Structure formats: structure tokens, C-alpha cells
C-alpha positions in Angstrom: 13.6 -4.4 -2.3 9.7 -5.7 -2.3 8.6 -5.2 -5.8 5.4 -6.1 -7.0 5.3 -6.9 -10.9 1.8 -6.6 -12.5 1.0 -8.3 -15.9 -1.9 -9.0 -18.2 -3.5 -5.4 -19.3 -4.5 -4.3 -23.0 -7.1 -3.4 -24.9 -10.7 -5.1 -24.2 -13.7 -4.8 -26.3 -17.0 -3.9 -24.0 -18.6 -6.7 -22.1 -15.2 -8.7 -23.0 -12.6 -10.2 -20.3 -9.4 -10.0 -19.2 -6.9 -11.5 -16.2 -4.2 -9.7 -14.7 -1.8 -11.0 -12.9 1.1 -9.9 -9.7 4.0 -11.6 -8.7 5.8 -9.9 -5.6 9.4 -10.0 -5.9 12.1 -9.5 -3.1 10.1 -11.2 0.2 10.5 -14.3 1.3 7.6 -14.1 3.6 4.2 -14.5 3.1 2.5 -10.7 2.6 -0.6 -10.6 4.9 -3.0 -9.0 1.8 -2.5 -8.1 -1.9 -4.8 -6.4 -3.8 -5.5 -4.6 -7.0 -6.1 -0.5 -7.0 -7.0 1.5 -10.3 -6.7 4.9 -11.1 -8.3 7.2 -14.1 -7.3 10.2 -15.2 -8.0 12.8 -13.0 -9.8 10.5 -10.4 -8.6 9.1 -7.4 -6.7 6.0 -6.9 -9.6 3.3 -5.6 -9.8 0.1 -4.4 -10.5 -2.6 -6.8 -10.2 -5.7 -4.8 -8.0 -7.5 -2.3 -7.3 -10.8 -0.8 -5.6 -11.8 2.5 -3.5 -14.8 3.1 -6.2 -16.1 5.1 -8.9 -15.8 2.6 -10.8 -13.3 3.2 -11.9 -10.6 0.3 -13.0 -7.5 0.0 -14.1 -5.4 -3.5 -15.0 -1.8 -4.2 -18.2 -0.8 -5.4 -17.7 -1.1 -9.1 -16.1 -4.7 -9.0 -18.7 -6.6 -7.4 -20.0 -9.4 -9.2 -17.9 -9.0 -12.3 -14.2 -9.3 -11.1 -12.5 -12.1 -8.8 -9.7 -11.8 -7.4 -7.1 -14.9 -6.0 -4.4 -15.7 -4.8 -1.7 -18.5 -5.5 -1.6 -20.5 -1.7 1.3 -20.0 -0.2 2.8 -17.5 -2.8 2.8 -13.7 -3.1 0.9 -14.0 -6.3 -2.4 -12.1 -7.0 -4.8 -12.5 -10.1 -7.5 -10.3 -10.9 -10.4 -11.9 -13.5 -12.2 -9.1 -14.8 -15.6 -10.3 -16.7 -18.1 -7.7 -18.2 -15.9 -4.8 -19.1 -17.2 -1.7 -19.4 -15.4 1.6 -20.7 -15.5 3.0 -17.2 -13.4 0.4 -16.3 -10.6 2.0 -18.4 -7.8 2.9 -15.8 -4.0 2.1 -14.8 -4.7 -1.4 -12.4 -1.7 -1.3 -9.8 -1.0 -3.9 -7.6 -0.3 -3.7 -3.9 1.6 -5.6 -1.5 0.3 -5.0 1.7 2.9 -6.9 4.8 0.6 -5.9 7.7 -2.6 -5.4 6.2 -2.3 -1.4 6.8 -4.2 -0.9 3.1 -6.6 -3.7 3.4 -8.1 -1.8 6.3 -7.6 1.7 5.2 -11.0 1.9 3.4 -11.6 1.7 -0.6 -9.8 5.0 -1.3 -5.9 6.0 -1.2 -5.2 7.7 1.8 -1.7 8.6 1.8 1.8 6.6 2.3 1.5 3.5 4.6 3.8 0.1 4.9 3.0 -1.1 1.7 4.5 -1.4 -2.2 3.1 -0.6 -5.4 3.6 -1.7 -8.6 4.4 0.2 -12.0 0.7 -0.2 -13.2 -0.7 -1.7 -16.3 -3.0 -0.6 -18.5 -6.5 -1.7 -19.3 -8.0 0.0 -21.9 -12.1 -1.0 -22.8 -12.9 0.2 -25.9 -14.7 -0.6 -29.5 
């Protein structure tokens, strides 16, 4: 069973930084795309950033210029470096493992079930 496991969430002050990590267990094969999505209360799940095994990346509108996604080469591990955090970044952040790229090419908002896997989520709270 493929299972992404997130770590690194927590409470941070506005303007601060945080790094999220995600490692996928249960898959020996390279997962084509891995990414981070987030969901705030009463809002739709949205793309933060995603990266493919061949080096392509994409970012959601709110992340551009502040967040950086990276992957360990040859491993199903992905990181999200978040800088200049704002209170509106407060959300549960979910790691997504996307073996065939269906989610990667599906757009920037959650569009329903696809052939991919989600972590349990990690809470990020930006507050003074």
C-alpha cells in the first residue's frame, strides 16, 4: 500500500519559514509526480507545488516566489521550503503521490478521485 507520510508542520510567526517533508512508503518504483496541496477551513483543496521525476515543477498562484519544492533524486521524497509565510497560508498541507501524473496535469484545484495517493496532512499555522 502506497502511503505518503508528511512531517514538519507547526506554528510559525508571520514572515517566518518552515520546511515540510514527505516520504512515500510501499512503493519501490519511482513515482512520477509528487506534490503539496493545502486546504483551509471551508475552502477547496488547492495546489501549492508539485514536481516530476524528470525535473519539471509547477506552483499554485499563492506559492510563487515564496515556496520552493524539491525532490530527492531517485527517491520518493519531496520537500517544501516555505518562506515569508503569511496568516493566509494557514491550512492543512497534504502530500500527494501521483504515479502517472494524473493529478499533476489536472489543474490547480482538487478535481475528484484519480490514481494517486494522499498523506494524512500536517497542520501549518501562521500566527503571532
